[in-house]
N, C-alpha and C positions, 0 to 999 in steps of 0.2 A: 491246717492252713495249706492252701494250694499255692505253688510258686507262680509268679507272674510271668508274662511273656519275656522271652530273651532276645527277640529280634527288635531292632530299632531302625527307623527310616529317617534319612536326611534329604532335604530337598530345598534348593534355593539358588541364589545367584550372587556373583561377585562382580563388582565393577573394578577392573584392573588397569593399572597405569600402562601407558604405551610402551615403556622400556621393557617391562616384564612380559607384556603381550608379544612384542617382537622377539624376545628371547625364546618364548615357547613356540612361536611360529617357525623360527629358524631351526630349532633343536629337534623337533618331532615331525614325522610325516603325517599330514592331515588329509582327510577325505571329506568332500562336501557331502553332507547328509541329504539323501534323496527325499523329495517331498513326501512320498508315500510311506517312508520308513522312519521318519523322525517323530519323536513325541510331540505333542501339541504344546510346544514351548511358548509360542507367540501369545496364545490365549492367556496363559498364566501370567506372563509379563504385563500384558495390557490390562488385565483385571486388577493388578496391584495398584495401578495409578502412580507408581514410583518412577517409571521411566517414560520419557516422551520420545518413543521410537515407533516408527511406522512399518519398518521392514527389517527382517533378520536374515542372516545367511549363516547357518550353523555348520561347523566342522567337527569331526570326531577323529581322535587319534588313539589307537590301541596302546601305542608306546606311552603317550601322556597319561592315559588311564592307569597303566601299570606303574608308572612313576608316582602318581598321586594316591592311588588306592592301595591299602594294605590287603594282604590275603584275608579272605573271609567276607569281603564286601562285594556286593553285586550291584551293578548299575553302571552309570556312566557320567562323564563330564563332557560338555559340549561347549565350543567356543565360537563366538561371533567376533571376528577380528575387526570388522568395520565399526562396531558399536562398543568394543572393549568390554565384553561380558563373558563370563564363564558361568554356565548353568550346570548344576549337578542334581542328580536324582539317584540315590542308592540306598541299599538296605544292608544291614549286617545281621547275619544269623544263619 
């Protein structure tokens, strides 16, 4: 019997309340994700049909990622403060 793959991938989004969002915004240093460097997050959101949002402004924080992710995980968390969304896309392995 061959062992199965050991890597796993998690991808999704969270809608977060304003108090927590403001806490994250104030606690960590955030950088606006440049248009040509960000993943195609908008397409994925719009295709779900779950959100009625027409524009996104994504921010990234290495400090926040280090706080949320445990060692051994690769990928990132992106925050849209105007829409109250955290998007994540990472793999462990």
